BAPAMAR-473076 format. One record per atom (N, C-alpha, C): x, y, z; residue number from 1. Coordinates in nm, 2 decimals, decimal comma. Last residue first. Layout:
# residues N
(r (X Y Z) NUM)
...
***
This chain:
# residues 214
(r (9,63 12,93 9,34) 214)
(r (9,71 13,04 9,37) 214)
(r (9,69 13,07 9,52) 214)
(r (9,47 12,73 9,24) 213)
(r (9,57 12,69 9,34) 213)
(r (9,66 12,81 9,38) 213)
(r (9,29 12,86 9,07) 212)
(r (9,24 12,78 9,18) 212)
(r (9,34 12,75 9,28) 212)
(r (9,44 12,99 8,89) 211)
(r (9,37 13,07 8,98) 211)
(r (9,32 12,99 9,10) 211)
(r (9,52 12,77 8,74) 210)
(r (9,62 12,85 8,81) 210)
(r (9,56 12,94 8,92) 210)
(r (9,29 12,67 8,63) 209)
(r (9,36 12,59 8,74) 209)
(r (9,46 12,68 8,81) 209)
(r (9,23 12,89 8,46) 208)
(r (9,13 12,84 8,56) 208)
(r (9,20 12,77 8,67) 208)
(r (9,44 12,93 8,29) 207)
(r (9,42 13,03 8,39) 207)
(r (9,32 12,98 8,50) 207)
(r (9,63 12,63 8,24) 206)
(r (9,52 12,72 8,21) 206)
(r (9,50 12,82 8,32) 206)
(r (9,81 12,44 8,28) 205)
(r (9,86 12,58 8,28) 205)
(r (9,75 12,68 8,24) 205)
(r (9,69 12,20 8,26) 204)
(r (9,73 12,24 8,40) 204)
(r (9,78 12,39 8,40) 204)
(r (9,41 12,17 8,07) 203)
(r (9,55 12,20 8,07) 203)
(r (9,59 12,26 8,20) 203)
(r (9,16 11,92 8,13) 202)
(r (9,21 12,06 8,14) 202)
(r (9,36 12,07 8,13) 202)
(r (9,09 11,66 8,14) 201)
(r (9,11 11,71 8,01) 201)
(r (9,15 11,86 8,01) 201)
(r (9,04 11,53 8,37) 200)
(r (8,94 11,63 8,33) 200)
(r (8,96 11,68 8,19) 200)
(r (9,26 11,35 8,39) 199)
(r (9,12 11,30 8,42) 199)
(r (9,02 11,40 8,36) 199)
(r (9,48 11,50 8,34) 198)
(r (9,46 11,38 8,26) 198)
(r (9,31 11,33 8,27) 198)
(r (9,47 11,69 8,55) 197)
(r (9,45 11,73 8,41) 197)
(r (9,42 11,62 8,32) 197)
(r (9,51 11,52 8,77) 196)
(r (9,39 11,59 8,76) 196)
(r (9,36 11,64 8,61) 196)
(r (9,78 11,45 8,71) 195)
(r (9,67 11,35 8,71) 195)
(r (9,53 11,41 8,70) 195)
(r (9,90 11,70 8,73) 194)
(r (9,90 11,63 8,60) 194)
(r (9,80 11,52 8,60) 194)
(r (9,85 11,76 9,00) 193)
(r (9,80 11,85 8,90) 193)
(r (9,79 11,78 8,76) 193)
(r (10,00 11,56 9,12) 192)
(r (9,85 11,55 9,12) 192)
(r (9,78 11,65 9,03) 192)
(r (10,26 11,64 9,05) 191)
(r (10,21 11,51 9,02) 191)
(r (10,06 11,50 9,01) 191)
(r (10,28 11,90 9,16) 190)
(r (10,29 11,88 9,02) 190)
(r (10,23 11,75 8,97) 190)
(r (10,26 11,83 9,43) 189)
(r (10,16 11,92 9,37) 189)
(r (10,16 11,90 9,22) 189)
(r (10,48 11,67 9,47) 188)
(r (10,35 11,61 9,49) 188)
(r (10,25 11,70 9,42) 188)
(r (10,68 11,87 9,42) 187)
(r (10,67 11,75 9,34) 187)
(r (10,54 11,69 9,35) 187)
(r (10,63 12,05 9,63) 186)
(r (10,60 12,10 9,49) 186)
(r (10,60 11,98 9,40) 186)
(r (10,47 11,97 9,93) 185)
(r (10,58 11,93 9,84) 185)
(r (10,54 11,98 9,69) 185)
(r (10,25 12,02 10,07) 184)
(r (10,37 12,11 10,10) 184)
(r (10,49 12,08 10,00) 184)
(r (9,91 12,04 10,02) 183)
(r (10,03 11,97 9,99) 183)
(r (10,15 12,07 10,01) 183)
(r (9,67 12,18 10,04) 182)
(r (9,73 12,13 10,17) 182)
(r (9,87 12,06 10,14) 182)
(r (9,58 12,23 9,79) 181)
(r (9,63 12,34 9,87) 181)
(r (9,70 12,30 9,99) 181)
(r (9,49 11,98 9,72) 180)
(r (9,61 12,03 9,65) 180)
(r (9,67 12,14 9,73) 180)
(r (9,26 11,98 9,87) 179)
(r (9,36 11,88 9,90) 179)
(r (9,49 11,92 9,84) 179)
(r (9,11 12,19 9,76) 178)
(r (9,15 12,20 9,90) 178)
(r (9,26 12,10 9,94) 178)
(r (9,06 12,08 9,49) 177)
(r (9,15 12,19 9,51) 177)
(r (9,20 12,20 9,66) 177)
(r (8,87 11,88 9,46) 176)
(r (9,01 11,84 9,48) 176)
(r (9,10 11,95 9,52) 176)
(r (8,63 12,02 9,41) 175)
(r (8,64 11,93 9,52) 175)
(r (8,78 11,89 9,56) 175)
(r (8,70 12,15 9,18) 174)
(r (8,67 12,23 9,30) 174)
(r (8,68 12,14 9,42) 174)
(r (8,73 11,94 9,00) 173)
(r (8,84 12,02 9,03) 173)
(r (8,82 12,10 9,16) 173)
(r (8,46 11,84 8,99) 172)
(r (8,57 11,76 9,04) 172)
(r (8,69 11,84 9,08) 172)
(r (8,34 12,07 8,88) 171)
(r (8,30 12,03 9,01) 171)
(r (8,41 11,94 9,08) 171)
(r (8,45 12,06 8,62) 170)
(r (8,48 12,17 8,71) 170)
(r (8,45 12,14 8,85) 170)
(r (8,32 11,82 8,54) 169)
(r (8,47 11,82 8,55) 169)
(r (8,51 11,94 8,64) 169)
(r (8,06 11,91 8,53) 168)
(r (8,09 11,80 8,62) 168)
(r (8,24 11,79 8,64) 168)
(r (8,07 12,10 8,33) 167)
(r (8,03 12,14 8,47) 167)
(r (8,07 12,03 8,57) 167)
(r (8,14 11,96 8,11) 166)
(r (8,24 12,05 8,16) 166)
(r (8,20 12,09 8,30) 166)
(r (8,03 11,62 8,14) 165)
(r (8,01 11,75 8,10) 165)
(r (8,12 11,84 8,16) 165)
(r (8,09 11,37 8,25) 164)
(r (8,05 11,38 8,11) 164)
(r (8,04 11,52 8,06) 164)
(r (8,17 11,23 8,48) 163)
(r (8,25 11,34 8,42) 163)
(r (8,22 11,35 8,28) 163)
(r (8,00 11,15 8,79) 162)
(r (8,01 11,14 8,64) 162)
(r (8,09 11,26 8,59) 162)
(r (8,16 11,04 9,08) 161)
(r (8,09 11,15 9,01) 161)
(r (8,11 11,13 8,86) 161)
(r (8,31 10,84 9,19) 160)
(r (8,17 10,86 9,25) 160)
(r (8,10 10,98 9,18) 160)
(r (8,55 10,83 9,07) 159)
(r (8,46 10,71 9,06) 159)
(r (8,32 10,74 9,11) 159)
(r (8,67 11,08 9,13) 158)
(r (8,65 11,03 8,99) 158)
(r (8,55 10,92 8,98) 158)
(r (8,67 11,08 9,40) 157)
(r (8,59 11,18 9,33) 157)
(r (8,57 11,14 9,19) 157)
(r (8,85 10,85 9,44) 156)
(r (8,71 10,86 9,50) 156)
(r (8,63 10,96 9,42) 156)
(r (9,08 10,93 9,32) 155)
(r (9,01 10,81 9,27) 155)
(r (8,87 10,82 9,32) 155)
(r (9,14 11,15 9,48) 154)
(r (9,13 11,17 9,34) 154)
(r (9,05 11,05 9,28) 154)
(r (9,17 11,03 9,73) 153)
(r (9,06 11,13 9,71) 153)
(r (9,04 11,15 9,56) 153)
(r (9,39 10,86 9,70) 152)
(r (9,26 10,80 9,73) 152)
(r (9,15 10,90 9,69) 152)
(r (9,59 11,06 9,66) 151)
(r (9,56 10,96 9,55) 151)
(r (9,42 10,90 9,57) 151)
(r (9,58 11,21 9,90) 150)
(r (9,54 11,27 9,77) 150)
(r (9,51 11,17 9,66) 150)
(r (9,65 11,00 10,09) 149)
(r (9,52 11,07 10,09) 149)
(r (9,48 11,13 9,96) 149)
(r (9,81 10,72 9,93) 148)
(r (9,81 10,85 10,00) 148)
(r (9,67 10,91 10,00) 148)
(r (9,75 10,37 9,97) 147)
(r (9,75 10,49 9,89) 147)
(r (9,76 10,62 9,99) 147)
(r (9,89 10,04 10,00) 146)
(r (9,85 10,17 10,06) 146)
(r (9,85 10,28 9,96) 146)
(r (9,90 9,73 10,06) 145)
(r (9,87 9,81 9,93) 145)
(r (9,81 9,94 9,97) 145)
(r (9,91 9,59 10,28) 144)
(r (10,03 9,66 10,25) 144)
(r (10,01 9,74 10,12) 144)
(r (9,67 9,45 10,29) 143)
(r (9,69 9,55 10,39) 143)
(r (9,81 9,64 10,36) 143)
(r (9,71 9,27 10,07) 142)
(r (9,60 9,37 10,07) 142)
(r (9,63 9,48 10,16) 142)
(r (9,91 9,10 10,18) 141)
(r (9,93 9,18 10,06) 141)
(r (9,83 9,30 10,04) 141)
(r (9,76 8,99 10,39) 140)
(r (9,88 9,07 10,42) 140)
(r (9,92 9,16 10,30) 140)
(r (9,57 8,85 10,24) 139)
(r (9,53 8,95 10,34) 139)
(r (9,65 9,05 10,37) 139)
(r (9,72 8,67 10,10) 138)
(r (9,64 8,76 10,03) 138)
(r (9,60 8,88 10,12) 138)
(r (9,84 8,51 10,30) 137)
(r (9,93 8,60 10,22) 137)
(r (9,84 8,70 10,14) 137)
(r (9,61 8,38 10,42) 136)
(r (9,69 8,48 10,49) 136)
(r (9,77 8,57 10,40) 136)
(r (9,31 8,35 10,20) 135)
(r (9,43 8,31 10,29) 135)
(r (9,51 8,42 10,34) 135)
(r (9,07 8,37 10,07) 134)
(r (9,20 8,38 9,99) 134)
(r (9,32 8,34 10,07) 134)
(r (8,86 8,35 10,24) 133)
(r (8,84 8,30 10,10) 133)
(r (8,97 8,29 10,03) 133)
(r (8,94 8,44 10,49) 132)
(r (8,86 8,32 10,48) 132)
(r (8,86 8,26 10,34) 132)
(r (9,06 8,69 10,43) 131)
(r (9,14 8,58 10,50) 131)
(r (9,07 8,45 10,48) 131)
(r (8,85 8,83 10,31) 130)
(r (8,97 8,80 10,23) 130)
(r (9,05 8,68 10,30) 130)
(r (8,68 8,85 10,53) 129)
(r (8,64 8,77 10,41) 129)
(r (8,76 8,74 10,32) 129)
(r (8,83 9,02 10,70) 128)
(r (8,78 8,89 10,74) 128)
(r (8,74 8,80 10,62) 128)
(r (8,86 9,25 10,53) 127)
(r (8,97 9,17 10,57) 127)
(r (8,93 9,03 10,62) 127)
(r (8,59 9,25 10,28) 126)
(r (8,66 9,31 10,40) 126)
(r (8,77 9,21 10,44) 126)
(r (8,52 9,29 9,94) 125)
(r (8,55 9,20 10,05) 125)
(r (8,62 9,28 10,16) 125)
(r (8,47 9,44 9,72) 124)
(r (8,37 9,46 9,83) 124)
(r (8,41 9,37 9,95) 124)
(r (8,72 9,61 9,53) 123)
(r (8,66 9,49 9,59) 123)
(r (8,57 9,52 9,70) 123)
(r (8,86 9,82 9,42) 122)
(r (8,71 9,81 9,39) 122)
(r (8,65 9,68 9,44) 122)
(r (9,10 9,81 9,55) 121)
(r (9,09 9,77 9,41) 121)
(r (8,95 9,74 9,37) 121)
(r (9,15 9,91 9,80) 120)
(r (9,07 9,78 9,79) 120)
(r (9,05 9,73 9,64) 120)
(r (9,42 10,03 9,98) 119)
(r (9,35 10,03 9,85) 119)
(r (9,28 9,90 9,82) 119)
(r (9,41 10,18 10,28) 118)
(r (9,43 10,05 10,22) 118)
(r (9,35 10,05 10,09) 118)
(r (9,55 10,50 10,31) 117)
(r (9,43 10,42 10,29) 117)
(r (9,47 10,29 10,23) 117)
(r (9,71 10,71 10,56) 116)
(r (9,71 10,64 10,43) 116)
(r (9,59 10,55 10,43) 116)
(r (9,79 11,00 10,74) 115)
(r (9,69 10,90 10,71) 115)
(r (9,71 10,84 10,57) 115)
(r (9,89 11,21 11,00) 114)
(r (9,93 11,14 10,88) 114)
(r (9,84 11,02 10,86) 114)
(r (9,72 11,50 11,11) 113)
(r (9,76 11,37 11,13) 113)
(r (9,79 11,30 11,00) 113)
(r (9,60 11,75 11,13) 112)
(r (9,74 11,75 11,10) 112)
(r (9,80 11,61 11,13) 112)
(r (9,33 11,77 11,14) 111)
(r (9,40 11,76 11,27) 111)
(r (9,55 11,75 11,25) 111)
(r (9,27 11,77 10,87) 110)
(r (9,24 11,90 10,95) 110)
(r (9,31 11,89 11,08) 110)
(r (9,33 11,51 10,81) 109)
(r (9,41 11,62 10,75) 109)
(r (9,39 11,75 10,83) 109)
(r (9,14 11,38 10,96) 108)
(r (9,28 11,36 10,99) 108)
(r (9,36 11,47 10,94) 108)
(r (8,91 11,47 10,82) 107)
(r (8,92 11,50 10,97) 107)
(r (9,07 11,48 11,01) 107)
(r (8,95 11,36 10,57) 106)
(r (8,94 11,51 10,59) 106)
(r (8,96 11,55 10,73) 106)
(r (8,94 11,09 10,63) 105)
(r (9,07 11,15 10,58) 105)
(r (9,06 11,30 10,60) 105)
(r (8,67 11,06 10,69) 104)
(r (8,77 11,04 10,80) 104)
(r (8,90 11,11 10,76) 104)
(r (8,55 11,10 10,44) 103)
(r (8,53 11,20 10,55) 103)
(r (8,63 11,18 10,66) 103)
(r (8,66 10,88 10,31) 102)
(r (8,69 11,01 10,26) 102)
(r (8,66 11,12 10,37) 102)
(r (8,55 10,67 10,46) 101)
(r (8,70 10,69 10,46) 101)
(r (8,73 10,83 10,41) 101)
(r (8,28 10,70 10,40) 100)
(r (8,33 10,72 10,54) 100)
(r (8,48 10,74 10,55) 100)
(r (8,30 10,64 10,13) 99)
(r (8,25 10,77 10,17) 99)
(r (8,30 10,80 10,31) 99)
(r (8,36 10,37 10,14) 98)
(r (8,46 10,46 10,08) 98)
(r (8,42 10,61 10,12) 98)
(r (8,13 10,27 10,27) 97)
(r (8,26 10,26 10,33) 97)
(r (8,36 10,36 10,28) 97)
(r (7,94 10,33 10,08) 96)
(r (7,93 10,38 10,21) 96)
(r (8,06 10,38 10,29) 96)
(r (8,02 10,18 9,86) 95)
(r (8,02 10,33 9,85) 95)
(r (8,01 10,39 9,99) 95)
(r (8,24 9,92 9,98) 94)
(r (8,12 9,97 9,91) 94)
(r (8,12 10,12 9,92) 94)
(r (8,47 9,83 10,11) 93)
(r (8,48 9,87 9,98) 93)
(r (8,36 9,93 9,91) 93)
(r (8,51 9,93 10,46) 92)
(r (8,45 9,85 10,35) 92)
(r (8,46 9,91 10,22) 92)
(r (8,83 10,06 10,56) 91)
(r (8,69 10,04 10,58) 91)
(r (8,63 9,96 10,46) 91)
(r (9,10 10,13 10,68) 90)
(r (9,06 10,02 10,60) 90)
(r (8,92 9,98 10,63) 90)
(r (9,37 10,36 10,72) 89)
(r (9,22 10,34 10,72) 89)
(r (9,19 10,22 10,63) 89)
(r (9,62 10,40 10,92) 88)
(r (9,59 10,33 10,80) 88)
(r (9,45 10,29 10,80) 88)
(r (9,80 10,67 11,06) 87)
(r (9,68 10,60 11,06) 87)
(r (9,66 10,53 10,92) 87)
(r (10,12 10,68 11,22) 86)
(r (10,04 10,69 11,09) 86)
(r (9,91 10,61 11,11) 86)
(r (10,13 10,82 11,56) 85)
(r (10,17 10,73 11,45) 85)
(r (10,08 10,75 11,33) 85)
(r (10,05 10,90 11,82) 84)
(r (10,16 10,97 11,75) 84)
(r (10,22 10,87 11,64) 84)
(r (9,85 10,84 11,99) 83)
(r (9,95 10,73 11,96) 83)
(r (10,07 10,78 11,88) 83)
(r (9,68 11,05 12,01) 82)
(r (9,77 11,02 12,13) 82)
(r (9,87 10,92 12,10) 82)
(r (9,53 11,04 11,78) 81)
(r (9,64 11,14 11,79) 81)
(r (9,74 11,11 11,90) 81)
(r (9,34 10,85 11,87) 80)
(r (9,44 10,81 11,77) 80)
(r (9,56 10,91 11,76) 80)
(r (9,19 10,99 12,05) 79)
(r (9,26 10,87 12,09) 79)
(r (9,37 10,83 12,00) 79)
(r (9,10 11,20 11,89) 78)
(r (9,19 11,23 12,00) 78)
(r (9,26 11,11 12,05) 78)
(r (8,94 11,06 11,71) 77)
(r (9,05 11,14 11,66) 77)
(r (9,15 11,16 11,78) 77)
(r (8,74 10,97 11,88) 76)
(r (8,83 10,88 11,82) 76)
(r (8,96 10,94 11,77) 76)
(r (8,63 11,22 11,95) 75)
(r (8,69 11,14 12,05) 75)
(r (8,78 11,04 12,00) 75)
(r (8,53 11,30 11,70) 74)
(r (8,64 11,38 11,76) 74)
(r (8,70 11,30 11,87) 74)
(r (8,47 10,99 11,52) 73)
(r (8,43 11,11 11,60) 73)
(r (8,55 11,18 11,65) 73)
(r (8,36 10,80 11,24) 72)
(r (8,48 10,85 11,32) 72)
(r (8,44 10,98 11,39) 72)
(r (8,04 10,66 11,28) 71)
(r (8,14 10,73 11,21) 71)
(r (8,25 10,77 11,30) 71)
(r (7,98 10,33 11,43) 70)
(r (7,96 10,48 11,42) 70)
(r (8,06 10,53 11,32) 70)
(r (8,04 10,07 11,49) 69)
(r (7,91 10,10 11,43) 69)
(r (7,88 10,25 11,42) 69)
(r (8,29 10,11 11,62) 68)
(r (8,18 10,03 11,68) 68)
(r (8,05 10,07 11,62) 68)
(r (8,60 10,06 11,45) 67)
(r (8,49 10,14 11,49) 67)
(r (8,38 10,05 11,54) 67)
(r (8,89 9,90 11,57) 66)
(r (8,77 9,90 11,49) 66)
(r (8,67 10,00 11,54) 66)
(r (9,25 9,85 11,54) 65)
(r (9,13 9,88 11,61) 65)
(r (9,01 9,89 11,52) 65)
(r (9,57 9,70 11,55) 64)
(r (9,45 9,73 11,48) 64)
(r (9,34 9,76 11,58) 64)
(r (9,83 9,55 11,58) 63)
(r (9,81 9,70 11,60) 63)
(r (9,69 9,74 11,51) 63)
(r (9,89 9,29 11,52) 62)
(r (9,82 9,32 11,64) 62)
(r (9,80 9,47 11,68) 62)
(r (9,91 9,06 11,29) 61)
(r (9,90 9,21 11,29) 61)
(r (9,82 9,24 11,41) 61)
(r (9,90 8,78 11,25) 60)
(r (10,01 8,84 11,32) 60)
(r (10,02 8,99 11,33) 60)
(r (9,68 8,68 11,15) 59)
(r (9,79 8,68 11,06) 59)
(r (9,91 8,76 11,12) 59)
(r (9,50 8,71 11,35) 58)
(r (9,53 8,57 11,31) 58)
(r (9,65 8,57 11,21) 58)
(r (9,46 8,99 11,36) 57)
(r (9,53 8,92 11,47) 57)
(r (9,58 8,78 11,43) 57)
(r (9,31 9,03 11,14) 56)
(r (9,44 9,07 11,14) 56)
(r (9,53 9,01 11,25) 56)
(r (9,07 8,90 11,23) 55)
(r (9,14 8,85 11,11) 55)
(r (9,28 8,90 11,11) 55)
(r (8,99 9,06 11,45) 54)
(r (9,03 8,92 11,47) 54)
(r (9,11 8,87 11,35) 54)
(r (8,94 9,30 11,31) 53)
(r (9,05 9,30 11,40) 53)
(r (9,09 9,15 11,43) 53)
(r (8,72 9,20 11,17) 52)
(r (8,83 9,24 11,09) 52)
(r (8,96 9,25 11,18) 52)
(r (8,53 9,17 11,37) 51)
(r (8,58 9,05 11,30) 51)
(r (8,70 9,08 11,22) 51)
(r (8,48 9,44 11,45) 50)
(r (8,57 9,36 11,53) 50)
(r (8,62 9,23 11,47) 50)
(r (8,50 9,66 11,16) 49)
(r (8,43 9,59 11,27) 49)
(r (8,53 9,50 11,34) 49)
(r (8,66 9,84 11,00) 48)
(r (8,52 9,85 11,01) 48)
(r (8,45 9,78 11,13) 48)
(r (8,97 9,98 11,13) 47)
(r (8,89 9,89 11,06) 47)
(r (8,74 9,91 11,08) 47)
(r (9,28 10,11 11,12) 46)
(r (9,15 10,14 11,17) 46)
(r (9,05 10,07 11,08) 46)
(r (9,61 10,03 11,22) 45)
(r (9,50 10,01 11,12) 45)
(r (9,36 10,04 11,19) 45)
(r (9,89 10,23 11,28) 44)
(r (9,77 10,16 11,33) 44)
(r (9,67 10,15 11,23) 44)
(r (10,24 10,28 11,32) 43)
(r (10,12 10,29 11,25) 43)
(r (10,01 10,20 11,31) 43)
(r (10,47 10,24 11,47) 42)
(r (10,46 10,36 11,40) 42)
(r (10,34 10,37 11,31) 42)
(r (10,53 10,03 11,64) 41)
(r (10,53 10,00 11,49) 41)
(r (10,51 10,13 11,41) 41)
(r (10,50 10,15 11,89) 40)
(r (10,62 10,08 11,85) 40)
(r (10,64 10,06 11,70) 40)
(r (10,23 10,24 11,88) 39)
(r (10,34 10,33 11,90) 39)
(r (10,47 10,27 11,86) 39)
(r (10,10 9,99 11,84) 38)
(r (10,10 10,09 11,74) 38)
(r (10,21 10,20 11,76) 38)
(r (10,15 9,87 12,09) 37)
(r (10,21 9,81 11,97) 37)
(r (10,21 9,91 11,85) 37)
(r (10,00 10,04 12,25) 36)
(r (10,15 10,03 12,27) 36)
(r (10,21 9,97 12,15) 36)
(r (9,73 9,99 12,14) 35)
(r (9,79 10,12 12,15) 35)
(r (9,95 10,12 12,17) 35)
(r (9,60 9,75 12,14) 34)
(r (9,68 9,79 12,02) 34)
(r (9,76 9,91 12,05) 34)
(r (9,45 9,71 12,37) 33)
(r (9,56 9,61 12,34) 33)
(r (9,65 9,66 12,23) 33)
(r (9,28 9,93 12,38) 32)
(r (9,37 9,90 12,50) 32)
(r (9,48 9,80 12,47) 32)
(r (9,15 9,90 12,14) 31)
(r (9,24 10,01 12,16) 31)
(r (9,34 9,98 12,27) 31)
(r (8,94 9,73 12,07) 30)
(r (9,08 9,68 12,08) 30)
(r (9,19 9,78 12,11) 30)
(r (8,73 9,97 11,93) 29)
(r (8,75 9,83 11,97) 29)
(r (8,89 9,79 11,97) 29)
(r (8,71 10,28 12,06) 28)
(r (8,77 10,21 11,95) 28)
(r (8,79 10,06 11,99) 28)
(r (8,46 10,50 12,18) 27)
(r (8,53 10,37 12,20) 27)
(r (8,59 10,33 12,06) 27)
(r (8,28 10,70 12,17) 26)
(r (8,41 10,73 12,25) 26)
(r (8,50 10,61 12,25) 26)
(r (8,06 10,60 12,06) 25)
(r (8,13 10,71 11,99) 25)
(r (8,26 10,75 12,05) 25)
(r (7,97 10,42 12,25) 24)
(r (8,06 10,37 12,14) 24)
(r (8,12 10,48 12,05) 24)
(r (7,92 10,42 12,55) 23)
(r (7,94 10,53 12,46) 23)
(r (8,03 10,49 12,35) 23)
(r (7,72 10,28 12,77) 22)
(r (7,80 10,24 12,66) 22)
(r (7,81 10,35 12,55) 22)
(r (7,56 10,40 12,96) 21)
(r (7,67 10,31 13,01) 21)
(r (7,77 10,28 12,90) 21)
(r (7,37 10,54 12,83) 20)
(r (7,45 10,61 12,93) 20)
(r (7,56 10,53 12,98) 20)
(r (7,40 10,42 12,49) 19)
(r (7,33 10,43 12,62) 19)
(r (7,42 10,51 12,71) 19)
(r (7,35 10,38 12,14) 18)
(r (7,42 10,44 12,25) 18)
(r (7,34 10,44 12,38) 18)
(r (7,21 10,05 12,03) 17)
(r (7,22 10,20 12,04) 17)
(r (7,31 10,25 12,15) 17)
(r (7,40 9,77 11,90) 16)
(r (7,31 9,83 12,00) 16)
(r (7,32 9,98 11,99) 16)
(r (7,42 9,65 11,57) 15)
(r (7,48 9,72 11,68) 15)
(r (7,37 9,77 11,77) 15)
(r (7,50 9,41 11,35) 14)
(r (7,39 9,46 11,42) 14)
(r (7,44 9,52 11,56) 14)
(r (7,66 9,40 11,03) 13)
(r (7,67 9,41 11,18) 13)
(r (7,54 9,47 11,24) 13)
(r (7,54 9,38 10,78) 12)
(r (7,64 9,28 10,82) 12)
(r (7,65 9,28 10,97) 12)
(r (7,18 9,41 10,74) 11)
(r (7,31 9,47 10,76) 11)
(r (7,41 9,37 10,82) 11)
(r (7,01 9,18 10,52) 10)
(r (7,03 9,26 10,65) 10)
(r (7,17 9,31 10,66) 10)
(r (7,00 9,01 10,31) 9)
(r (6,99 9,15 10,28) 9)
(r (7,01 9,24 10,41) 9)
(r (7,25 8,75 10,32) 8)
(r (7,12 8,80 10,34) 8)
(r (7,12 8,95 10,31) 8)
(r (7,45 8,47 10,41) 7)
(r (7,41 8,58 10,32) 7)
(r (7,27 8,62 10,35) 7)
(r (7,59 8,39 10,74) 6)
(r (7,53 8,36 10,61) 6)
(r (7,50 8,49 10,53) 6)
(r (7,53 8,57 11,03) 5)
(r (7,59 8,45 10,97) 5)
(r (7,52 8,43 10,84) 5)
(r (7,59 8,91 11,15) 4)
(r (7,50 8,80 11,10) 4)
(r (7,58 8,69 11,03) 4)
(r (7,75 9,00 11,44) 3)
(r (7,76 8,99 11,30) 3)
(r (7,67 8,88 11,25) 3)
(r (7,69 9,24 11,71) 2)
(r (7,68 9,10 11,65) 2)
(r (7,70 9,11 11,50) 2)
(r (7,74 9,42 12,01) 1)
(r (7,75 9,41 11,86) 1)
(r (7,74 9,26 11,82) 1)
***
């Protein structure tokens, strides 16, 4: 793998294809160093690339791994499950990165694993860029700004889909319902129902929403 220097239209990372010697779909960069530290600290950061792992190491965070130019795979899930700790997803802030985090969260939820998301506040900067442009304190603050999966999902669906028509609002509700169904806390359920109602304009006591969560 290599990272381009300077600005340009090319992809940030240039990765080799899979070969019979190098199965990057089965590899998390830095896993061998981070696994014991993640078990002790009860969480691990999953990042976009190896330069982000370097950035976290520079500010004293040594429980971080990175994908190797692939989507999260079942092999990655198995490796992370073995750590028995919270997953903290921190991928790029662009639409592709946010979409990848959404898909990863679904996989973690299906596997019964605890996951939170580093909230990027709509910034396109990755951890390496934050460290270089804003410094150590800014990076640490960024990494500690965490969202739950339902909170991230609601923001993701809201920001990635237009909500101008009733059909579009109903589509948002249908996308979010499986996440509501997975909540075990009545307080959490009430909280996200109210947020969903505020976004869509639907009354949370309407027959439509009641049927959806029944």
